[in-house]
N, C-alpha and C positions, 0 to 999 in steps of 0.2 A: 504493500500500500504506500510505501515511501517513494516508489518509482513513478515519475511523471507519465502522463497519458501517452506522449509521443515516443516513449522508450519502454513502456511497460510490456513485459513478455506475455502477460495474459490478454493483451489487446492486439498483439502482433500476429497478423495472418500468415507470415512466412517463416518465422523463426529467426529473422535477422537480429532481433533483440534478446535472444535466449540467454546470452551471457551477462546481460544487465543485472547487476546486484548479486552475482554469484561469487562464492568464495568458500574456502574451507573444504571439508571432506565430503560434503553432501551437495549435490546439484539438484535444485528445485525444478521439477518439470511442471510448468504451469498449465492450468486448465483454461477454460473459457469463462468469462464473466456473465454470459447469457447463452441462450440457445444458439446452436450453430454447429458447423462442421469446418474443421481446418486441418491442413497438413503443413507442418513446420519442419524445416531442415535446420539442423543444429550440429555444430561441432563442439565436443566437450573434451576436457582433459581426461586422461586415464586415471584410474584409482579413485574415482568419485562415485559414491553410492548415489542412487537416484531416488528422490522423494517425489512420488507421483500423487498429485492432488486430483483424485477421481471426482470428488464433489465436495464443496465446502462453502461455508458462509461465515462472514464476519459481521457480528451485530455490534454496532458501536454507538457511543453516547458522548456528548449530547447530539440531538438532531433538531433541525428547525421546527418540526411538527410539535406544537405545544402539548399535544395529547400523548406524545411518546415519553411516558413517565411510568415508573413503577407504581403498582397499586399500593394503597396505604398498608403499611406493615411488610411490604415486599422489599427485599434488598435489591440494589441495582444489579448485582451479579445474577440473582435469581430471575429478575425481569429480562435481562439480556439473554441468559441461557435458555429461558422459555421460548423466546422468539427464534433463536438460532435452532433449537431442537425441533421446533415446528417445521421449519424449512427442510431440515435433513430427514425428519421422519417421513416426509413426502417422497423421498428417493425410493423408487421401486425397481430400478434396473441399474446394474453396474457391470462393466466388462473391462478386462485388462489382459493384453497379451504382449509378450516380448518375443520378437522373432518368430511369431506364429504359435507360440506356446501359451496357452491360457493360464492365468493365475486364478486360483480358486479362493473361496471363503472370503470374498470381498466385503460382505456385510458384517463380518467380524472385525473389520479394520476401521471402526469408527472411533474417533477421538475428539471428545469435547474438551475445551480448555476451561480454566478458571478465568477470572478477571485479570486483564493485563493492560499495560499502557502501550500506545503506539502513536506515531505521528504520520499522518497520511499527507501525500502531496496534494495541494489545493486543486490542481488540474483534474484530479479524479472526481471532483464534485459532479461534473457533467458527464463523465464517461463511465463511472462505476457506482459511486455512492454519494448522494446528495448530503449525507451527514458528515462528510470529511470536513474538518475545520482548518487543517493546516497547522494546528497546534497539538500539543499532547492531549490525548483523550483516551478513554477506556473502552474496552471491548471484550467480548468473548468470541470464540470461534468454535465451530462444530463441523465435522466432516469425515470423509472417508479418505484415508491416506495409506499408501503402501511404500515402504522403504525397500528398494532393490539393491542387492550387492552390486559392486562395480562390474561393468561389462568389459569383456575383452576388447582390446583395440580392434578397430575395423568398423564395418557398417552394421547397424542394427535398426530395427523398427519396433517402436513402442506405440501401441494403440490402446486408447481407453475411451469408454463411453459411460454416460450417466443419463438416466431418465427419471422424471418425477411425475407425480400425479397431477401437478399443475401444468403439464404440457412442456416443460423444459426438457430438451434433449440436446446433449452435447456429444460430439465425436471428435477426438483429437488424435492425430497421427503425428508422431515424431520420427523423422528419418534422421537417426543419430549417426554421427561419425565420431568414434572414440579415438582420439590421438594418443600416441605414446606406445610404449611397449610393456610387456610383462603382464602379470596377473589379471584377474577379472573373473567374473562368474560365467558359468555355462548356461 
């Protein structure tokens, strides 16, 4: 959420921005922020695990809507978690394959967070989330995520899909090139 609209990997239709904001031992494989289908080409360094966001929601506070408030006696964390949970409870289809091999038990890979602080880029107000303030604010997240072992150097295809009862359908294909030599998962 800190990456501006014009460079945000989740808004990138081609994969040209896939390296934006990446670092460390885990490479974040971004989903789509709305219904749609996209194929992205991306080159990544060797020895990076892949974190695949099959479906996820960030529920943040404050928001311009004056009615967006916890009920009396409800904590802010409970309020935000309830909203995020409702979105992800509507997910009724998930798929993930790596080089044509399906990954199973995807509905067992749901991870809600507690309350955390973040600062979103203000350009995301119109592209992703009208509640982004550009200053520090709080949120919870909920979603389905899979952590994959590093892939061997070479060409790979990662495909993931998500469907929900409210008609949202996403299909993301990553044509990955893993640079480097040595290790990796089969």
